All heavy atoms as an XYZ file, in Angstrom:
721
protein
N     121.135     70.523    104.605
C     120.327     69.973    103.518
C     119.836     68.589    103.939
O     120.604     67.770    104.425
C     121.172     69.885    102.245
C     120.410     69.338    101.063
S     121.377     69.243     99.530
C     121.588     70.956     99.152
N     118.573     68.326    103.727
C     117.990     67.039    104.115
C     118.362     65.944    103.112
O     118.798     66.232    101.997
C     116.460     67.156    104.188
O     115.921     67.248    102.881
N     118.173     64.706    103.542
C     118.405     63.580    102.625
C     117.531     63.707    101.388
O     117.989     63.443    100.271
C     118.119     62.246    103.317
C     119.178     61.874    104.318
O     120.241     62.474    104.369
N     118.886     60.887    105.133
N     116.276     64.075    101.589
C     115.337     64.223    100.463
C     115.910     65.219     99.445
O     115.909     64.960     98.237
C     113.947     64.688    100.959
C     113.284     63.610    101.815
C     113.059     65.116     99.804
C     112.652     62.468    101.072
N     116.392     66.350     99.935
C     116.952     67.370     99.032
C     118.179     66.847     98.288
O     118.332     67.083     97.094
C     117.323     68.630     99.818
C     116.110     69.361    100.363
O     115.010     69.215     99.808
O     116.277     70.085    101.374
N     119.042     66.137     98.996
C     120.243     65.582     98.363
C     119.878     64.554     97.298
O     120.463     64.519     96.220
C     121.139     64.940     99.418
C     121.811     65.925    100.310
C     122.695     65.219    101.324
N     123.285     66.211    102.190
C     123.298     66.132    103.504
N     122.778     65.093    104.124
N     123.853     67.083    104.223
N     118.924     63.696     97.630
C     118.491     62.656     96.687
C     117.891     63.300     95.447
O     118.234     62.933     94.319
C     117.488     61.696     97.366
C     118.177     60.922     98.496
C     116.871     60.744     96.339
C     117.213     60.270     99.474
N     117.011     64.268     95.649
C     116.394     64.950     94.504
C     117.446     65.630     93.639
O     117.393     65.547     92.413
C     115.366     65.980     94.983
C     114.056     65.382     95.402
C     113.050     66.481     95.720
C     111.697     65.904     96.038
N     110.676     66.948     96.217
N     118.388     66.290     94.279
C     119.426     66.987     93.519
C     120.201     66.001     92.647
O     120.453     66.262     91.469
C     120.364     67.732     94.465
C     121.384     68.569     93.732
C     122.191     69.434     94.641
N     122.656     68.652     95.794
C     123.679     68.981     96.543
N     124.350     70.070     96.306
N     124.040     68.231     97.560
N     120.576     64.847     93.224
C     121.297     63.838     92.445
C     120.446     63.329     91.288
O     120.912     63.252     90.146
C     121.718     62.666     93.339
C     122.278     61.518     92.556
C     123.564     61.573     92.051
C     121.514     60.391     92.287
C     124.091     60.519     91.305
C     122.030     59.333     91.545
C     123.317     59.405     91.052
N     119.206     62.966     91.572
C     118.331     62.419     90.534
C     118.120     63.414     89.401
O     118.134     63.036     88.224
C     116.990     61.997     91.137
C     117.036     60.799     92.072
C     115.695     60.620     92.772
C     117.426     59.536     91.322
N     117.943     64.673     89.741
C     117.730     65.698     88.718
C     118.997     65.912     87.897
O     118.944     65.974     86.667
C     117.224     67.002     89.367
C     115.782     66.780     89.852
C     117.320     68.169     88.407
C     115.254     67.863     90.756
N     120.139     65.978     88.567
C     121.405     66.174     87.840
C     121.704     65.010     86.897
O     122.184     65.220     85.783
C     122.559     66.333     88.828
C     122.571     67.661     89.539
C     123.649     67.746     90.620
O     124.423     66.774     90.801
O     123.713     68.788     91.283
N     121.407     63.802     87.334
C     121.774     62.614     86.560
C     120.702     62.151     85.568
O     121.039     61.621     84.508
C     122.100     61.454     87.504
C     123.338     61.683     88.333
C     124.604     61.804     87.501
O     124.735     61.108     86.477
O     125.477     62.607     87.878
N     119.434     62.302     85.935
C     118.379     61.664     85.131
C     117.268     62.608     84.658
O     116.565     62.281     83.711
C     117.725     60.531     85.938
C     118.705     59.521     86.453
C     119.066     59.481     87.789
C     119.296     58.596     85.594
C     119.971     58.542     88.276
C     120.204     57.659     86.059
C     120.543     57.634     87.403
N     117.076     63.736     85.321
C     115.943     64.609     85.012
C     116.372     66.078     84.910
O     115.864     66.932     85.646
C     114.867     64.464     86.105
C     114.213     63.102     86.233
C     113.495     62.982     87.565
C     113.258     62.872     85.074
N     117.273     66.405     84.011
C     117.821     67.763     83.979
C     116.820     68.860     83.627
O     117.108     70.036     83.841
C     118.924     67.667     82.919
C     118.514     66.530     82.046
C     117.812     65.559     82.954
N     115.657     68.491     83.126
C     114.694     69.501     82.682
C     113.641     69.849     83.721
O     112.693     70.580     83.410
C     113.995     69.033     81.399
C     114.973     68.889     80.244
O     115.987     69.611     80.232
O     114.732     68.036     79.366
N     113.774     69.332     84.952
C     112.781     69.656     85.974
C     113.464     70.257     87.198
O     114.676     70.196     87.348
C     111.925     68.433     86.372
C     112.751     67.413     87.149
C     111.280     67.788     85.156
C     111.897     66.361     87.830
N     112.641     70.815     88.082
C     113.139     71.387     89.334
C     112.815     70.434     90.478
O     111.936     69.564     90.329
C     112.471     72.743     89.614
O     111.073     72.527     89.849
C     112.668     73.713     88.458
N     113.477     70.589     91.612
C     113.168     69.728     92.755
C     111.692     69.772     93.162
O     111.127     68.758     93.566
C     114.061     70.280     93.870
C     115.225     70.870     93.143
C     114.636     71.442     91.877
N     111.058     70.926     93.025
C     109.637     71.040     93.373
C     108.749     70.209     92.447
O     107.649     69.814     92.829
C     109.188     72.502     93.325
C     109.844     73.344     94.408
O     110.271     72.773     95.435
O     109.932     74.571     94.224
N     109.208     69.966     91.246
C     108.425     69.194     90.284
C     108.567     67.688     90.474
O     107.799     66.934     89.889
C     108.840     69.559     88.855
C     108.496     70.978     88.468
C     109.070     71.345     87.113
O     110.266     71.160     86.866
N     108.231     71.885     86.244
N     109.539     67.258     91.266
C     109.755     65.831     91.507
C     109.117     65.453     92.840
O     109.648     65.763     93.908
C     111.252     65.504     91.521
C     111.634     64.050     91.781
C     110.977     63.106     90.766
C     113.153     63.882     91.763
N     107.967     64.792     92.761
C     107.261     64.372     93.971
C     108.057     63.291     94.692
O     108.692     62.444     94.052
C     105.869     63.850     93.615
N     108.012     63.324     96.009
C     108.751     62.345     96.810
C     108.319     60.918     96.517
O     109.110     59.992     96.651
C     108.579     62.628     98.305
C     109.235     63.927     98.728
O     109.933     64.560     97.906
O     109.046     64.303     99.904
N     107.064     60.737     96.122
C     106.543     59.390     95.883
C     106.463     59.027     94.393
O     105.903     58.000     94.031
C     105.170     59.231     96.535
C     104.130     60.185     95.964
O     104.494     61.115     95.214
O     102.935     60.014     96.276
N     107.054     59.846     93.524
C     107.047     59.559     92.081
C     107.782     58.247     91.810
O     108.920     58.069     92.242
C     107.708     60.707     91.314
C     107.697     60.510     89.841
N     106.625     60.868     89.065
C     108.607     59.971     89.008
C     106.888     60.565     87.801
N     108.096     60.019     87.747
N     107.149     57.342     91.093
C     107.737     56.034     90.808
C     108.760     56.165     89.680
O     108.416     56.232     88.497
C     106.648     55.032     90.430
C     107.147     53.602     90.417
O     108.324     53.372     90.060
O     106.371     52.704     90.775
N     110.020     56.208     90.073
C     111.114     56.429     89.140
C     111.353     55.236     88.220
O     111.830     55.400     87.096
C     112.402     56.726     89.920
C     112.336     57.930     90.852
C     113.517     57.900     91.829
C     112.318     59.218     90.059
N     111.027     54.040     88.694
C     111.266     52.827     87.900
C     110.142     52.587     86.899
O     110.397     52.361     85.720
C     111.432     51.623     88.827
C     112.570     51.748     89.849
C     112.608     50.525     90.757
C     113.899     51.937     89.160
N     108.905     52.631     87.357
C     107.779     52.387     86.453
C     107.673     53.463     85.379
O     107.249     53.187     84.262
C     106.461     52.325     87.241
O     106.440     51.174     88.033
N     108.055     54.677     85.730
C     107.975     55.791     84.792
C     109.153     55.819     83.815
O     109.191     56.636     82.908
C     107.905     57.102     85.581
C     107.338     58.239     84.773
O     106.596     57.982     83.811
O     107.651     59.402     85.093
N     110.140     54.941     84.026
C     111.277     54.873     83.122
C     112.333     55.932     83.347
O     113.241     56.087     82.524
N     112.238     56.663     84.458
C     113.248     57.678     84.754
C     114.596     57.006     84.990
O     115.625     57.474     84.532
C     112.836     58.512     85.995
C     113.955     59.451     86.416
C     111.553     59.280     85.708
N     114.561     55.885     85.713
C     115.781     55.140     86.011
C     115.625     53.715     85.483
O     114.640     53.047     85.788
C     116.051     55.098     87.531
C     116.239     56.504     88.077
C     117.271     54.254     87.838
C     116.449     56.556     89.572
N     116.602     53.262     84.714
C     116.618     51.879     84.237
C     117.573     51.076     85.121
O     118.067     51.575     86.133
C     117.005     51.808     82.766
C     118.391     52.383     82.475
O     119.168     52.629     83.424
O     118.707     52.575     81.299
N     117.853     49.836     84.748
C     118.692     48.979     85.594
C     120.101     49.549     85.780
O     120.662     49.482     86.880
C     118.759     47.564     85.018
O     119.256     47.579     83.693
N     120.675     50.131     84.745
C     121.990     50.749     84.889
C     121.917     52.002     85.761
O     122.835     52.286     86.537
C     122.588     51.091     83.531
C     122.973     49.893     82.669
C     123.475     50.363     81.310
C     124.022     49.041     83.350
N     120.812     52.710     85.657
C     120.598     53.878     86.505
C     120.484     53.499     87.969
O     120.969     54.220     88.847
N     119.849     52.363     88.240
C     119.747     51.879     89.619
C     121.138     51.590     90.168
O     121.455     51.940     91.310
C     118.828     50.638     89.723
C     118.910     50.010     91.099
C     117.386     51.003     89.406
N     121.988     50.986     89.359
C     123.358     50.712     89.804
C     124.112     52.008     90.093
O     124.857     52.102     91.076
C     124.105     49.887     88.763
C     123.590     48.462     88.539
C     124.347     47.795     87.412
C     123.672     47.643     89.819
N     123.916     53.007     89.256
C     124.542     54.312     89.469
C     124.023     54.942     90.762
O     124.786     55.502     91.550
C     124.246     55.217     88.274
C     124.989     56.508     88.269
C     124.739     57.237     86.958
C     125.736     58.350     86.770
N     125.609     58.990     85.464
N     122.716     54.832     90.986
C     122.088     55.352     92.201
C     122.628     54.646     93.441
O     122.966     55.286     94.438
C     120.572     55.202     92.108
C     119.764     55.568     93.348
C     119.990     57.024     93.745
C     118.285     55.302     93.087
N     122.745     53.330     93.381
C     123.268     52.554     94.507
C     124.708     52.978     94.814
O     125.071     53.183     95.981
C     123.178     51.040     94.226
C     121.714     50.605     94.250
C     123.996     50.240     95.229
C     121.475     49.210     93.706
N     125.521     53.134     93.794
C     126.908     53.565     93.997
C     126.951     54.947     94.649
O     127.764     55.202     95.546
C     127.664     53.570     92.672
N     126.060     55.834     94.222
C     125.994     57.173     94.806
C     125.576     57.102     96.272
O     126.170     57.784     97.119
C     125.029     58.046     94.003
C     124.859     59.419     94.579
C     125.703     60.476     94.429
C     123.787     59.873     95.406
N     125.212     61.560     95.120
C     124.037     61.218     95.722
C     122.631     59.265     95.900
C     123.182     61.978     96.509
C     121.779     60.019     96.689
C     122.052     61.361     96.995
N     124.575     56.301     96.587
C     124.124     56.150     97.978
C     125.275     55.632     98.837
O     125.535     56.153     99.927
C     122.893     55.216     98.075
C     122.621     54.791     99.515
C     121.661     55.888     97.481
N     125.965     54.603     98.342
C     127.096     54.046     99.100
C     128.164     55.107     99.350
O     128.677     55.226    100.465
C     127.709     52.866     98.351
C     126.874     51.620     98.382
C     127.528     50.469     97.655
O     128.039     50.667     96.530
O     127.526     49.362     98.212
N     128.482     55.865     98.325
C     129.543     56.860     98.420
C     129.105     58.083     99.227
O     129.799     58.515    100.139
C     129.978     57.277     97.013
C     131.121     58.265     97.035
O     132.155     57.951     97.659
O     130.977     59.353     96.440
N     127.974     58.634     98.894
C     127.535     59.896     99.487
C     127.132     59.746    100.956
O     127.365     60.639    101.755
C     126.379     60.482     98.678
C     126.041     61.881     99.058
N     126.777     62.952     98.616
C     125.082     62.376     99.879
C     126.266     64.059     99.127
N     125.243     63.744     99.888
N     126.499     58.619    101.289
C     126.026     58.415    102.655
C     126.904     57.436    103.446
O     126.593     57.116    104.584
C     124.571     57.934    102.645
C     123.629     58.978    102.116
C     123.215     58.950    100.791
C     123.180     60.007    102.924
C     122.361     59.923    100.286
C     122.328     60.988    102.432
C     121.918     60.943    101.111
N     127.988     56.977    102.835
C     128.920     56.036    103.459
C     128.164     54.849    104.046
O     128.326     54.491    105.214
C     129.774     56.736    104.547
O     130.173     58.020    104.082
C     131.013     55.920    104.852
N     127.321     54.264    103.223
C     126.506     53.115    103.626
C     126.757     51.950    102.678
O     126.608     52.107    101.468
C     125.010     53.449    103.563
C     124.466     54.430    104.567
C     123.011     54.745    104.230
C     124.559     53.865    105.968
N     127.109     50.805    103.211
C     127.233     49.642    102.330
C     125.853     49.169    101.892
O     124.905     49.174    102.677
C     127.920     48.600    103.213
C     127.554     48.984    104.604
C     127.430     50.485    104.601
N     125.730     48.828    100.640
C     124.480     48.257    100.120
C     124.780     46.799     99.807
O     125.544     46.488     98.902
C     123.989     49.013     98.873
C     122.728     48.372     98.330
C     123.756     50.490     99.197
N     124.195     45.914    100.599
C     124.416     44.482    100.448
C     123.513     43.902     99.368
O     122.542     44.533     98.940
C     124.131     43.757    101.775
C     125.014     44.261    102.905
O     126.183     44.598    102.645
O     124.526     44.316    104.044
N     123.820     42.678     98.956
C     122.982     41.993     97.962
C     121.532     41.907     98.420
O     120.622     42.005     97.603
C     123.519     40.587     97.682
C     124.837     40.610     96.922
O     125.199     41.674     96.384
O     125.503     39.561     96.877
N     121.325     41.731     99.713
C     119.953     41.621    100.232
C     119.200     42.946    100.157
O     117.976     42.960    100.248
C     119.952     41.122    101.692
O     120.742     42.017    102.484
C     120.515     39.711    101.797
N     119.920     44.046     99.968
C     119.298     45.372     99.868
C     118.893     45.728     98.442
O     118.306     46.782     98.215
C     120.265     46.451    100.366
C     120.656     46.267    101.803
O     119.803     45.867    102.609
O     121.835     46.528    102.119
N     119.225     44.873     97.489
C     119.020     45.206     96.083
C     117.584     45.046     95.605
O     117.338     44.868     94.425
C     119.973     44.393     95.206
C     121.454     44.666     95.452
C     122.310     43.810     94.531
C     121.776     46.142     95.275
N     116.648     45.169     96.490
C     115.222     45.145     96.156
C     114.876     46.454     95.437
O     115.144     47.540     95.969
C     114.408     45.013     97.448
C     112.915     44.981     97.219
O     112.446     45.274     96.102
O     112.198     44.653     98.179
N     114.320     46.382     94.245
C     113.997     47.613     93.515
C     113.102     48.569     94.312
O     113.175     49.780     94.119
C     113.265     47.115     92.266
C     113.687     45.705     92.102
C     113.989     45.190     93.478
N     112.296     48.038     95.207
C     111.422     48.903     95.987
C     112.201     49.852     96.894
O     111.684     50.898     97.283
C     110.442     48.069     96.815
C     109.424     47.404     95.926
O     108.966     47.982     94.942
N     109.070     46.176     96.243
N     113.447     49.512     97.223
C     114.282     50.404     98.029
C     114.704     51.642     97.255
O     115.129     52.633     97.861
C     115.540     49.679     98.519
C     115.257     48.665     99.584
O     114.285     48.757    100.318
N     116.115     47.661     99.689
N     114.595     51.607     95.929
C     115.082     52.693     95.085
C     114.015     53.201     94.116
O     114.315     53.866     93.147
C     116.327     52.217     94.320
C     117.379     51.676     95.243
C     117.500     50.322     95.467
C     118.205     52.543     95.925
C     118.448     49.816     96.346
C     119.157     52.055     96.818
C     119.280     50.688     97.031
N     112.757     52.900     94.415
C     111.640     53.205     93.523
C     111.271     54.688     93.491
O     110.798     55.207     92.475
C     110.425     52.367     93.929
C     109.263     52.483     92.984
C     108.245     51.401     93.219
N     108.748     50.080     92.937
C     108.914     49.556     91.721
N     108.642     50.275     90.658
N     109.366     48.336     91.563
N     111.461     55.382     94.607
C     111.075     56.794     94.695
C     112.029     57.517     95.635
O     112.817     56.886     96.353
C     109.637     56.927     95.228
O     109.574     56.476     96.579
N     111.943     58.826     95.646
C     112.768     59.620     96.558
C     112.468     59.203     97.995
O     113.384     59.002     98.800
C     112.511     61.134     96.351
C     113.204     61.953     97.418
C     112.944     61.563     94.957
N     111.190     59.043     98.322
C     110.801     58.652     99.681
C     111.335     57.259    100.034
O     111.798     57.034    101.157
C     109.283     58.691     99.823
N     111.298     56.333     99.082
C     111.802     54.977     99.335
C     113.316     54.993     99.550
O     113.828     54.295    100.435
C     111.446     54.059     98.168
N     114.033     55.789     98.775
C     115.484     55.898     98.928
C     115.808     56.498    100.297
O     116.688     56.013    101.013
C     116.108     56.739     97.795
C     115.859     56.071     96.440
C     117.602     56.957     98.031
C     116.055     56.993     95.248
N     115.073     57.537    100.675
C     115.274     58.160    101.982
C     114.997     57.163    103.106
O     115.771     57.075    104.069
C     114.377     59.387    102.119
C     114.565     60.100    103.439
O     115.729     60.340    103.830
O     113.553     60.422    104.087
N     113.924     56.397    102.993
C     113.591     55.391    104.014
C     114.684     54.328    104.091
O     115.060     53.888    105.186
C     112.239     54.757    103.704
N     115.201     53.912    102.947
C     116.279     52.925    102.910
C     117.519     53.458    103.631
O     118.126     52.760    104.447
C     116.617     52.562    101.462
C     117.851     51.718    101.336
C     117.818     50.374    101.658
C     119.050     52.269    100.921
C     118.962     49.580    101.554
C     120.196     51.497    100.812
C     120.145     50.150    101.137
N     117.898     54.695    103.350
C     119.068     55.299    103.984
C     118.866     55.378    105.497
O     119.756     55.016    106.273
C     119.355     56.696    103.384
C     119.824     56.553    101.940
C     120.371     57.472    104.227
C     119.800     57.846    101.147
N     117.699     55.819    105.919
C     117.401     55.924    107.348
C     117.455     54.558    108.012
O     118.042     54.404    109.090
C     116.009     56.567    107.553
O     116.020     57.868    106.958
C     115.665     56.673    109.019
N     116.879     53.554    107.351
C     116.879     52.192    107.898
C     118.300     51.636    108.006
O     118.666     51.040    109.023
C     116.029     51.286    107.010
C     115.971     49.846    107.471
C     115.171     48.986    106.515
O     114.069     49.409    106.125
O     115.659     47.895    106.168
N     119.104     51.841    106.973
C     120.486     51.335    106.990
C     121.321     52.041    108.061
O     122.122     51.412    108.742
C     121.149     51.512    105.620
C     120.577     50.641    104.531
C     120.836     49.176    104.743
N     122.249     48.923    104.611
C     122.902     47.941    105.207
N     122.273     47.113    105.990
N     124.190     47.802    105.040
N     121.109     53.349    108.221
C     121.839     54.082    109.269
C     121.435     53.586    110.654
O     122.278     53.430    111.528
C     121.580     55.578    109.156
C     122.378     56.231    108.084
C     122.220     57.723    108.125
N     123.170     58.366    107.241
C     123.052     59.601    106.811
N     122.028     60.330    107.176
N     123.957     60.110    106.016
N     120.153     53.352    110.863
C     119.655     52.847    112.140
C     120.243     51.470    112.424
O     120.693     51.200    113.539
C     118.115     52.787    112.142
O     117.613     54.097    111.881
C     117.575     52.299    113.457
N     120.263     50.614    111.412
C     120.817     49.267    111.578
C     122.311     49.336    111.874
O     122.817     48.597    112.726
C     120.555     48.434    110.325
N     123.029     50.229    111.202
C     124.467     50.366    111.428
C     124.749     50.879    112.837
O     125.678     50.413    113.507
C     125.081     51.296    110.386
N     123.934     51.828    113.301
C     124.099     52.360    114.655
C     123.828     51.284    115.689
O     124.567     51.138    116.662
C     123.162     53.566    114.870
O     123.477     54.561    113.902
C     123.316     54.144    116.256
N     122.775     50.502    115.465
C     122.438     49.421    116.390
C     123.535     48.361    116.423
O     123.905     47.863    117.484
C     121.106     48.794    116.004
N     124.085     48.035    115.261
C     125.158     47.044    115.189
C     126.414     47.545    115.910
O     127.080     46.790    116.621
C     125.476     46.709    113.741
N     126.714     48.823    115.748
C     127.883     49.405    116.417
C     127.688     49.406    117.931
O     128.611     49.104    118.687
C     128.145     50.812    115.905
N     126.478     49.730    118.370
C     126.188     49.737    119.806
C     126.278     48.328    120.381
O     126.824     48.125    121.475
C     124.810     50.333    120.060
N     125.788     47.351    119.651
C     125.856     45.952    120.101
C     127.311     45.498    120.167
O     127.708     44.823    121.116
C     125.057     45.051    119.141
O     123.700     45.498    119.117
C     125.103     43.610    119.585
N     128.106     45.876    119.184
C     129.519     45.500    119.164
C     130.266     46.125    120.344
O     131.119     45.493    120.953
C     130.171     45.901    117.847
N     129.914     47.351    120.667
C     130.560     48.045    121.779
C     130.186     47.403    123.109
O     131.037     47.169    123.958
C     130.155     49.554    121.790
O     130.543     50.110    120.550
C     130.830     50.282    122.918
N     128.910     47.093    123.273
C     128.429     46.466    124.502
C     128.952     45.046    124.609
O     129.377     44.609    125.678
C     126.881     46.488    124.554
C     126.364     45.668    125.722
C     126.379     47.909    124.640
N     128.954     44.341    123.505
C     129.388     42.932    123.510
C     130.893     42.777    123.550
O     131.402     41.744    123.913
N     131.619     43.809    123.143
C     133.065     43.726    122.982
C     133.786     43.997    124.201
O     134.441     43.565    124.982
């Protein structure tokens, strides 16, 4: 299952129970449309941290990172890339 599919499944289960994954566009603005409010963003962040084993730092709390399925997927990919690079640097430097 792709990240996009996992993200959509979570969003639908938690915030949009009346739609299907096909009905949720990857670029749908979840914040402007009121699908997710500030408490929902916190729930989403906790899920991302838990499900993808990624720490979300204070500097990552930009709403644009969680605005759409595509933005969440890009954030996860970016954080994984940064974590891999940091681990490689630590291994080489250590």
